[in-house]
N, C-alpha and C positions, 0 to 999 in steps of 0.2 A: 739323347736319342740319335741314332745314326740313320742314314737313308735305309739301310738294310732292316733295321728294327721297325722303321715306319712302314716299309713295304710288307713285312711279316704281319704287323698289326692290322694293316688294311686288308690283307688276305683273310685274316681271321674274322673281319667284320662284314664281309660281303654277304654272307647268308643272313645275318641279323638285319642288315639294312634292306636287303631284298624283302624279307618278311615284314619289316617296318612299313615299307611302301606297298605291301601286298602285291608284289610282282611275281610272275612265273619265272622260271629259269630262262625260258625263251625270251621273254620281254627284257629281263635284266641283261641277258647276254647281248641283245640288240642295242640296248642303251649304252653299254660299255664298248660296243664294237668288237665283241668276241663271238666265237661260236658257242653254242650251248654246251658242247662237249668240253671246251676249255673252261667254261664257267663251272661245270660240274667238278672238273679236276681241281679247280681253285677251292671250291667249297669243301672238297674232301681233303685238302691239304697236300695234294700231289703236284700242284702247279702253282704259279704265282702271277700276280698282276704285273710285277716289275715296277720300276720307278714311274714310267709314263702312265701305266695303267692305274697305279695307286693315286697319282696326281689327278688323273681324269675322274677316277672314282669319287674322291673327296670333292672335286669341283662339281660334278653332276649332282651329287647327293649332299650338297652343302647345307641344305635345310634339315638334314637328318638329326634327330635328337640324340641318337646313339653316337654319331660322330661328334656332335657338339660337346657332349659330356666327356667323351674320350679325349678330345683334342683341346678342350678349353675354349670353346666358342668358335672363333673363326679359324677354319682349317688353313686358310690362305697364309696366315702369319707363320704357322708351323712349317708349311711347305716352303715359304720364302727363306726361313732360317736354315732349312736343310739344303735347299737348292743353291743358295748364295753363301754357304759356309766358305770362309776365306776369300770371298769376292767383295766388291764394293759397289753395289747397285744404288740407284736413286729410288727410294721408296715413296709411295704416295702418303699423304697425311692420314693419321689415325684419328680415332675418336678419343684418345687420351687415356685409355685403359680404365674406364669406369666400372667394368663388370668383371672381366676375367683376369685382371692383373693386380699385382701388389707392388707397391713402391719398394725399391731396394735401397737405392742411394743416389746422390747427385755427384756428377763429376763436372765441375765448372757449370755451364748453363744447361747441361744435359741431365735428364732423368733416366735412371735404369729401372726397368720394371721386370717382374717375373710372372709368367703365366701360371695361374693357380693349378691348372690341370697338367699341361705338358711339361711344365717347369723350365721352358726355354726363356731366354732373356731378350730384351730389346732395349735400345737406347732411343729416347725421344728428344728432339730439340724443343726449345721453349714454345713453339707453335704446334706441338704434338706431331711433328713429322718424324717418321721412323728414320734413323740414320744408320742403324746396325742391328742385326739379330744374330744370336748364337746360343748354343746350349752350354757354352763355357763362359762363366762370369768374368774370368780373367781376360779372355779375348775381348769382351765388350769394354772392360776398363782400359785395356791397352790401346784399343782402337780410339776411344774417347780422349785418352791422354795425348794422343798425337795430333788431335784436331785443335785449331786455333779457338780461343775463347770467344 
């Protein structure tokens, strides 16, 4: 998934999440920092949240069952994978992938997991710290192979 695909998918989910939370268009627009007119245009597919709006949307509505099913649990992980694609941030410790993740393989002391819903990959160190995320398994492997054991 690319940032553009993520934005498009979040645009498509706005009305569903608004309904899930039983919000009026006015209330939803205020929560997202938009005008009601802009929200209506997004819901009709004529406008877009954009990257920052999509990130704000999934952050504000992080408890949404609709978004959890769509993104495979924690939206934060997917956002990080998209935001830091080709970058090398320091990630906080994870819970080890007990719910939304499947084991792919090990590279040295690192484990590669794939999210069951979004299909993006992450590499974890032996203490469950995330060291890299990407939608491309080859990128994850190449990154891990350059790290010291």
